[in-house]
N, CA, C and O atoms as a MOPAC input file, in Angstrom:
PM7 MOZYME 1SCF
protein

 N     24.08700 1    41.43200 1   -16.68400 1
 C     22.71500 1    41.48600 1   -16.22900 1
 C     22.72800 1    40.90200 1   -14.89800 1
 O     23.40700 1    39.88600 1   -14.75700 1
 N     22.03500 1    41.41000 1   -13.80000 1
 C     21.89800 1    41.09700 1   -12.51600 1
 C     21.09600 1    39.39800 1   -12.40600 1
 O     20.13500 1    39.05900 1   -13.09700 1
 N     21.57900 1    38.78800 1   -11.68100 1
 C     20.93800 1    37.33900 1   -11.67200 1
 C     20.25000 1    37.36800 1   -10.14400 1
 O     20.89500 1    37.89900 1    -9.24000 1
 N     19.23300 1    36.92200 1    -9.92900 1
 C     18.43900 1    36.36300 1    -8.80900 1
 C     18.30100 1    34.99300 1    -8.52900 1
 O     18.08500 1    34.16300 1    -9.41200 1
 N     18.44200 1    34.66600 1    -7.08900 1
 C     18.28400 1    33.28000 1    -6.76600 1
 C     17.49700 1    33.24000 1    -5.57000 1
 O     17.82600 1    33.90000 1    -4.58500 1
 N     16.29900 1    32.38400 1    -5.59200 1
 C     15.49000 1    32.49900 1    -4.43800 1
 C     15.47500 1    30.80200 1    -4.03700 1
 O     15.26500 1    29.90900 1    -4.85700 1
 N     15.71400 1    30.62900 1    -2.77200 1
 C     15.93600 1    29.25900 1    -2.25700 1
 C     15.04900 1    28.96400 1    -1.04300 1
 O     15.05000 1    29.65600 1    -0.02500 1
 N     14.24000 1    27.80600 1    -1.25000 1
 C     13.40300 1    27.44500 1    -0.13200 1
 C     13.91300 1    26.22500 1     0.39400 1
 O     14.15200 1    25.21900 1    -0.27500 1
 N     14.11000 1    26.38800 1     1.93900 1
 C     14.60700 1    25.06400 1     2.43600 1
 C     13.34600 1    24.57800 1     3.32300 1
 O     12.82100 1    25.19600 1     4.25000 1
 N     12.99200 1    23.30200 1     2.79900 1
 C     11.79500 1    22.76900 1     3.53300 1
 C     12.12200 1    22.46400 1     4.98400 1
 O     13.11300 1    21.76700 1     5.20400 1
 N     11.48600 1    22.85600 1     5.86500 1
 C     11.89200 1    22.49900 1     7.44100 1
 C     12.85800 1    23.17900 1     7.75800 1
 O     13.38400 1    22.82900 1     8.81400 1
 N     13.39100 1    24.19400 1     7.14900 1
 C     14.65300 1    24.90200 1     7.63600 1
 C     14.34800 1    25.95400 1     8.86600 1
 O     13.19500 1    26.29600 1     9.13000 1
 N     15.30300 1    26.35300 1     9.46900 1
 C     15.10200 1    26.97500 1    10.54200 1
 C     16.19100 1    28.09700 1    10.66400 1
 O     17.16000 1    28.07500 1     9.90400 1
 N     16.04100 1    29.10700 1    11.64000 1
 C     17.02100 1    30.32000 1    11.51500 1
 C     18.42700 1    29.76900 1    12.41000 1
 O     19.46900 1    30.42500 1    12.38900 1
 N     18.32000 1    28.73000 1    13.03800 1
 C     19.68800 1    28.29600 1    13.55800 1
 C     20.40200 1    27.69500 1    12.49200 1
 O     21.61600 1    27.88800 1    12.43500 1
 N     19.78200 1    26.92500 1    11.55100 1
 C     20.53000 1    26.23200 1    10.55300 1
 C     21.00300 1    27.30400 1     9.17100 1
 O     21.93000 1    27.13400 1     8.37900 1
 N     20.12400 1    28.28900 1     9.22900 1
 C     20.53200 1    29.37800 1     8.20400 1
 C     21.71700 1    30.22600 1     8.90000 1
 O     22.61200 1    30.62200 1     8.15400 1
 N     21.77900 1    30.49400 1    10.10300 1
 C     22.63900 1    31.14800 1    10.85300 1
 C     24.21000 1    30.18900 1    10.82200 1
 O     25.31600 1    30.72400 1    10.74200 1
 N     23.98400 1    28.76000 1    10.90100 1
 C     25.17000 1    28.06500 1    10.75900 1
 C     25.94600 1    28.17500 1     9.29000 1
 O     27.15200 1    28.28700 1     9.06700 1
 N     24.82700 1    28.10400 1     8.37100 1
 C     25.50000 1    28.52600 1     6.93700 1
 C     26.17300 1    29.78000 1     6.85400 1
 O     27.39000 1    29.95100 1     6.78300 1
 N     25.06000 1    30.84300 1     6.87300 1
 C     25.68500 1    32.04700 1     6.65600 1
 C     26.90200 1    32.43600 1     7.10500 1
 O     27.64500 1    33.05200 1     6.34000 1
 N     27.35600 1    32.09300 1     8.61500 1
 C     28.52000 1    32.38500 1     9.33200 1
 C     29.70600 1    31.83300 1     8.54900 1
 O     30.83900 1    32.31000 1     8.61500 1
 N     29.34100 1    30.75800 1     7.78200 1
 C     30.64400 1    30.25100 1     6.92800 1
 C     30.63700 1    30.50900 1     5.44500 1
 O     31.68800 1    30.38400 1     4.81500 1
 N     29.68100 1    30.81200 1     4.93200 1
 C     29.69100 1    31.00900 1     3.58500 1
 C     29.86000 1    32.44700 1     3.02600 1
 O     30.19600 1    32.69900 1     1.86900 1
 N     29.58400 1    33.36800 1     4.00100 1
 C     29.36500 1    34.88100 1     3.81200 1
 C     30.98400 1    35.46900 1     4.49800 1
 O     31.33200 1    35.00200 1     5.58300 1
 N     31.59800 1    36.16200 1     4.01500 1
 C     32.69000 1    36.85900 1     4.69900 1
 C     32.59700 1    37.29500 1     6.01400 1
 O     31.46500 1    37.62500 1     6.36800 1
 N     33.48700 1    37.38100 1     6.82600 1
 C     33.39300 1    38.02200 1     8.14600 1
 C     32.30100 1    37.50300 1     8.84000 1
 O     31.48200 1    38.30400 1     9.29100 1
 N     32.11800 1    36.12500 1     9.03100 1
 C     31.03500 1    35.36800 1     9.84900 1
 C     29.93400 1    35.78700 1     9.56700 1
 O     29.21500 1    36.06200 1    10.52800 1
 N     29.42500 1    35.98000 1     8.29800 1
 C     28.15300 1    36.42600 1     7.82400 1
 C     27.89000 1    38.09100 1     7.71700 1
 O     26.79900 1    38.54100 1     7.36600 1
 N     28.84600 1    38.79400 1     8.01000 1
 C     28.60200 1    40.49300 1     8.15300 1
 C     28.82100 1    40.99600 1     7.01600 1
 O     28.59000 1    42.20200 1     6.92300 1
 N     29.31100 1    40.29600 1     5.82800 1
 C     29.46100 1    40.88900 1     4.38300 1
 C     28.95800 1    40.04100 1     3.49400 1
 O     28.66700 1    38.87300 1     3.75200 1
 N     28.82400 1    40.61400 1     2.35500 1
 C     28.22900 1    39.90700 1     1.23400 1
 C     29.45700 1    39.58200 1     0.36300 1
 O     30.39700 1    40.36900 1     0.24700 1
 N     29.39900 1    38.30400 1    -0.28400 1
 C     30.46100 1    37.84900 1    -1.03700 1
 C     30.40000 1    38.66000 1    -2.35700 1
 O     29.40100 1    39.22600 1    -2.80100 1
 N     31.80000 1    38.61400 1    -2.98000 1
 C     32.17800 1    39.23200 1    -4.03100 1
 C     30.88900 1    39.21700 1    -4.99900 1
 O     30.21200 1    38.19000 1    -4.94600 1
 N     30.54000 1    40.06800 1    -5.73300 1
 C     29.41500 1    40.01800 1    -6.67200 1
 C     28.07300 1    39.92800 1    -6.21300 1
 O     27.16400 1    40.09700 1    -7.02600 1
 N     27.82200 1    39.67900 1    -4.99900 1
 C     26.49500 1    39.77500 1    -4.41700 1
 C     26.00800 1    41.02000 1    -4.02500 1
 O     26.45400 1    41.67300 1    -3.08100 1
 N     24.93300 1    41.39800 1    -4.87900 1
 C     24.38900 1    43.03300 1    -4.19100 1
 C     23.56300 1    43.04000 1    -3.26000 1
 O     23.44300 1    44.07000 1    -2.59600 1
 N     22.73200 1    41.82500 1    -2.95100 1
 C     21.46700 1    42.05900 1    -2.06500 1
 C     21.48700 1    40.50700 1    -1.31900 1
 O     22.13500 1    39.61200 1    -1.86200 1
 N     20.84100 1    40.28000 1    -0.21900 1
 C     20.71600 1    39.15300 1     0.39200 1
 C     19.49100 1    39.39300 1     1.37000 1
 O     19.46700 1    40.43800 1     2.01900 1
 N     18.58700 1    38.56300 1     1.48300 1
 C     17.42900 1    38.54500 1     2.39800 1
 C     17.11900 1    37.21100 1     2.56100 1
 O     17.17400 1    36.33600 1     1.69600 1
 N     16.72800 1    37.08000 1     3.93500 1
 C     16.37700 1    35.50000 1     4.58300 1
 C     15.45000 1    35.82600 1     5.40100 1
 O     15.35900 1    36.90900 1     5.98000 1
 N     14.58400 1    34.73800 1     5.50500 1
 C     13.57700 1    34.76700 1     6.86300 1
 C     12.57400 1    33.51400 1     6.70800 1
 O     12.37900 1    32.85400 1     5.68800 1
 N     12.08100 1    33.37900 1     7.77600 1
 C     11.07700 1    32.14300 1     7.79300 1
 C     10.02100 1    32.36200 1     6.67800 1
 O      9.78700 1    33.48700 1     6.23800 1
 N      9.30700 1    31.09400 1     6.18000 1
 C      8.30500 1    31.30700 1     5.47100 1
 C      7.59000 1    30.15400 1     5.54400 1
 O      8.25300 1    29.19800 1     5.94600 1
 N      6.20000 1    29.88300 1     5.22900 1
 C      5.52800 1    28.74000 1     5.58300 1
 C      6.30900 1    27.39700 1     4.93000 1
 O      6.61800 1    27.18100 1     3.75800 1
 N      6.50900 1    26.58200 1     6.13200 1
 C      6.94900 1    25.43000 1     6.15600 1
 C      8.57400 1    25.22200 1     5.95200 1
 O      9.04100 1    24.14500 1     5.58200 1
 N      9.24500 1    26.19500 1     6.19300 1
 C     10.77600 1    26.42200 1     6.04600 1
 C     11.26900 1    27.75100 1     6.32300 1
 O     10.84200 1    28.60400 1     7.10100 1
 N     12.42500 1    27.76100 1     5.39400 1
 C     13.23400 1    29.16700 1     5.40300 1
 C     13.54100 1    29.50700 1     4.04300 1
 O     13.81000 1    28.61900 1     3.23400 1
 N     13.52400 1    30.70000 1     3.73100 1
 C     13.62300 1    31.08800 1     2.38700 1
 C     14.80300 1    32.16400 1     2.43100 1
 O     15.06700 1    32.81700 1     3.44100 1
 N     15.55800 1    32.28200 1     1.07200 1
 C     16.60700 1    33.05200 1     1.02300 1
 C     16.64900 1    33.73500 1    -0.34000 1
 O     16.41700 1    33.05400 1    -1.33900 1
 N     16.91800 1    34.98900 1    -0.44800 1
 C     16.80800 1    35.63800 1    -1.64600 1
 C     18.09900 1    36.32900 1    -1.88200 1
 O     18.45800 1    37.26600 1    -1.16900 1
 N     18.91600 1    35.80300 1    -3.03900 1
 C     20.22300 1    36.68000 1    -3.43000 1
 C     20.27700 1    37.22500 1    -4.65500 1
 O     19.83300 1    36.61500 1    -5.62700 1
 N     20.89300 1    38.58700 1    -4.76500 1
 C     20.93500 1    38.95100 1    -6.19300 1
 C     22.45800 1    39.09400 1    -6.41900 1
 O     23.16800 1    39.47400 1    -5.48700 1
 N     22.97000 1    38.80500 1    -7.61000 1
 C     24.34700 1    38.76500 1    -7.76700 1
 C     24.42900 1    39.87000 1    -8.85100 1
 O     23.42100 1    40.49500 1    -9.18300 1
 N     25.62500 1    40.09500 1    -9.38700 1
 C     25.54600 1    41.20600 1   -10.29200 1
 C     25.87200 1    40.63000 1   -11.75400 1
 O     26.13700 1    41.28700 1   -12.76100 1
 N     25.79200 1    39.32900 1   -11.62600 1
 C     25.67300 1    38.56600 1   -13.02900 1
 C     25.30800 1    36.96400 1   -12.72800 1
 O     25.49300 1    36.57300 1   -11.57600 1
 N     24.87200 1    36.15800 1   -13.57600 1
 C     24.90600 1    34.69300 1   -13.48800 1
 C     26.16600 1    34.09700 1   -13.16400 1
 O     26.24400 1    33.23900 1   -12.28500 1
 N     27.35000 1    34.57200 1   -13.94100 1
 C     28.49500 1    34.04100 1   -13.49000 1
 C     28.90900 1    34.36000 1   -12.13200 1
 O     29.47500 1    33.53700 1   -11.41400 1
 N     28.63100 1    35.55400 1   -11.77300 1
 C     29.00300 1    35.56900 1   -10.22200 1
 C     28.31000 1    34.52900 1    -9.34100 1
 O     28.93600 1    33.84200 1    -8.53400 1
 N     26.84200 1    34.43300 1    -9.55300 1
 C     26.30200 1    33.40300 1    -8.90000 1
 C     27.01300 1    32.12100 1    -9.04100 1
 O     27.49400 1    31.60900 1    -8.03000 1
 N     27.13000 1    31.54500 1   -10.19200 1
 C     27.72200 1    30.47100 1   -10.63500 1
 C     29.34900 1    30.32700 1    -9.77100 1
 O     29.67700 1    29.30300 1    -9.17100 1
 N     29.86900 1    31.07100 1    -9.83300 1
 C     31.25600 1    31.13800 1    -8.92800 1
 C     30.96600 1    31.09800 1    -7.51600 1
 O     31.56900 1    30.30000 1    -6.79800 1
 N     30.14400 1    31.84200 1    -7.07700 1
 C     29.75100 1    31.43100 1    -5.60800 1
 C     29.44300 1    30.13700 1    -5.14000 1
 O     29.92000 1    29.56400 1    -4.16100 1
 N     28.21600 1    29.55700 1    -6.29800 1
 C     27.70100 1    28.44000 1    -6.07300 1
 C     28.68900 1    27.26800 1    -6.04600 1
 O     28.63300 1    26.49300 1    -5.09200 1
 N     29.65500 1    27.06600 1    -7.09000 1
 C     30.55500 1    26.29500 1    -7.19100 1
 C     32.04000 1    26.36400 1    -6.56500 1
 O     32.78500 1    25.40700 1    -6.35200 1
 N     32.27100 1    27.64500 1    -6.33800 1
 C     33.49100 1    27.67800 1    -5.50400 1
 C     33.45300 1    28.13400 1    -4.15000 1
 O     34.53900 1    28.21500 1    -3.57600 1
 N     32.48800 1    28.42700 1    -3.56800 1
 C     32.10400 1    28.61400 1    -2.20300 1
 C     31.02500 1    28.06100 1    -1.56600 1
 O     31.23900 1    27.41500 1    -0.54000 1
 N     30.03700 1    28.17200 1    -1.92600 1
 C     28.56300 1    27.58900 1    -1.19100 1
 C     28.71800 1    26.18800 1    -1.05100 1
 O     28.88300 1    25.62600 1     0.03100 1
 N     28.65600 1    25.55800 1    -2.29700 1
 C     28.78900 1    23.99900 1    -2.21600 1
 C     29.92900 1    23.23600 1    -1.62300 1
 O     29.78400 1    22.25900 1    -0.88900 1
 N     31.00800 1    23.71900 1    -1.97000 1
 C     32.25100 1    22.98100 1    -1.32600 1
 C     32.23900 1    23.29000 1     0.15700 1
 O     32.49600 1    22.36400 1     0.92700 1
 N     31.97700 1    24.45600 1     0.62400 1
 C     31.80500 1    24.76300 1     2.29400 1
 C     30.65100 1    23.83500 1     2.86600 1
 O     30.83600 1    23.07300 1     3.81500 1
 N     29.57100 1    23.95700 1     2.27000 1
 C     28.61300 1    23.12800 1     2.98500 1
 C     28.89500 1    21.74100 1     3.11700 1
 O     28.56800 1    21.19700 1     4.17200 1
 N     29.44700 1    21.07900 1     2.22500 1
 C     29.93000 1    19.76500 1     2.17700 1
 C     31.03300 1    19.43700 1     3.03300 1
 O     31.21700 1    18.29000 1     3.44000 1
 N     31.80800 1    20.45200 1     3.33200 1
 C     32.93300 1    20.03800 1     4.08700 1
 C     33.15500 1    20.91200 1     5.57900 1
 O     34.01500 1    20.60100 1     6.40300 1
 N     32.30800 1    21.92800 1     5.72200 1
 C     32.50100 1    22.48900 1     6.74100 1
 C     31.55700 1    22.73000 1     7.84500 1
 O     31.90400 1    23.03100 1     8.98700 1
 N     30.06000 1    22.54500 1     7.34800 1
 C     28.97400 1    23.16200 1     7.96000 1
 C     28.42300 1    21.57700 1     8.80400 1
 O     28.27800 1    20.53700 1     8.16100 1
 N     28.24500 1    21.64400 1     9.87700 1
 C     27.59900 1    20.59700 1    10.65100 1
 C     26.13700 1    20.71800 1    11.04300 1
 O     25.60400 1    19.62400 1    11.23100 1
 N     25.42100 1    21.69400 1    11.19700 1
 C     24.30500 1    22.05800 1    11.72400 1
 C     23.43200 1    23.07000 1    10.64600 1
 O     22.59400 1    23.86600 1    11.06800 1
 N     23.70400 1    22.94100 1     9.42600 1
 C     22.85600 1    23.64600 1     8.31000 1
 C     21.68700 1    22.96500 1     7.96200 1
 O     21.12600 1    22.10600 1     8.64200 1
 N     21.29900 1    23.45600 1     6.70700 1
 C     19.96400 1    22.94000 1     6.24300 1
 C     20.13900 1    21.28900 1     6.09000 1
 O     21.25700 1    20.79900 1     5.93000 1
 N     19.15900 1    20.63100 1     6.14300 1
 C     19.44300 1    19.29100 1     6.09600 1
 C     18.53900 1    18.48900 1     4.88100 1
 O     18.61900 1    17.29400 1     4.59900 1
 N     17.62600 1    19.55600 1     4.22900 1
 C     16.72200 1    19.18100 1     3.10200 1
 C     17.46200 1    19.76500 1     1.95100 1
 O     18.27100 1    20.68100 1     2.09800 1
 N     17.11000 1    19.10300 1     0.54600 1
 C     17.60000 1    19.95400 1    -0.50900 1
 C     16.81700 1    20.99300 1    -0.70000 1
 O     15.63700 1    20.78400 1    -0.41600 1
 N     17.10500 1    22.14600 1    -1.12400 1
 C     16.41800 1    23.39400 1    -1.38900 1
 C     15.62400 1    23.44800 1    -2.65100 1
 O     16.12800 1    23.02200 1    -3.69000 1
 N     14.45700 1    23.92500 1    -2.63400 1
 C     13.75600 1    24.31300 1    -3.99400 1
 C     14.54000 1    25.77700 1    -4.35400 1
 O     14.60000 1    26.74300 1    -3.59300 1
 N     15.09100 1    25.68900 1    -5.63400 1
 C     15.84400 1    26.82100 1    -6.16900 1
 C     15.29900 1    27.41300 1    -7.60500 1
 O     15.23500 1    26.74100 1    -8.63500 1
 N     15.00500 1    28.47900 1    -7.51000 1
 C     14.58000 1    29.32900 1    -8.88500 1
 C     15.74900 1    30.42300 1    -8.79400 1
 O     16.26800 1    30.99500 1    -7.83600 1
 N     15.98500 1    30.49000 1   -10.39100 1
 C     17.01400 1    31.38300 1   -10.62800 1
 C     16.41600 1    32.19100 1   -11.74100 1
 O     15.72400 1    31.57600 1   -12.55100 1
 N     16.61500 1    33.72800 1   -11.92500 1
 C     16.41100 1    34.30700 1   -13.11900 1
 C     17.17400 1    35.36200 1   -13.11800 1
 O     17.86300 1    35.83000 1   -12.21200 1
 N     16.94400 1    35.84000 1   -14.59600 1
 C     17.97100 1    36.99200 1   -14.71900 1
 C     17.23400 1    38.40400 1   -14.45200 1
 O     16.09600 1    38.46500 1   -14.91700 1
 N     17.69300 1    39.50900 1   -13.79600 1
 C     16.84300 1    40.30900 1   -13.40300 1
 C     16.54700 1    41.42100 1   -14.31600 1
 O     17.52300 1    42.01500 1   -14.77500 1
 N     15.11900 1    41.88800 1   -14.73400 1
 C     14.91100 1    42.43800 1   -15.74200 1
 C     14.87900 1    43.86100 1   -15.16700 1
 O     15.29000 1    44.87100 1   -15.73800 1
 N     14.32500 1    43.78300 1   -13.94500 1
 C     14.13000 1    45.24500 1   -13.31500 1
 C     14.35900 1    45.13400 1   -11.92000 1
 O     13.69500 1    44.33300 1   -11.26300 1
 N     15.42700 1    46.01500 1   -11.27300 1
 C     15.79900 1    45.90200 1    -9.73100 1
 C     15.52000 1    47.53600 1    -9.39000 1
 O     16.09000 1    48.46100 1    -9.96900 1
 N     14.68500 1    47.65300 1    -8.50200 1
 C     14.47700 1    48.74100 1    -7.83600 1
 C     14.79700 1    48.99800 1    -6.38000 1
 O     14.43100 1    48.19200 1    -5.52400 1
 N     15.46500 1    50.09100 1    -6.07200 1
 C     16.01100 1    50.18600 1    -4.75100 1
 C     15.23600 1    51.66500 1    -4.33500 1
 O     14.80300 1    52.42900 1    -5.19800 1
 N     15.14300 1    51.92100 1    -2.91400 1
 C     14.59200 1    53.11200 1    -2.41600 1
 C     15.65700 1    53.95200 1    -2.01000 1
 O     15.42100 1    55.06200 1    -1.53500 1

């Protein structure tokens, strides 16, 4: 079952997002990681929000534990500086145009 993760980065900016996405997504941010079906991001009141849909919770857990967190900790200098608020849920309905 697909799994959606919504993160809100208080005080986050486009420059911080760009610094992270360029490193954690393949091809400098131009491609989606394995298992990710959808990615959207943009400014929201008070910060920056990111929505990602993976083909399964296992896919998200793999991306989080093996790519996102280790990379943020070791390679990103100008990324988000606050802990994100994270909501994750199994997708009951996914509709595309």
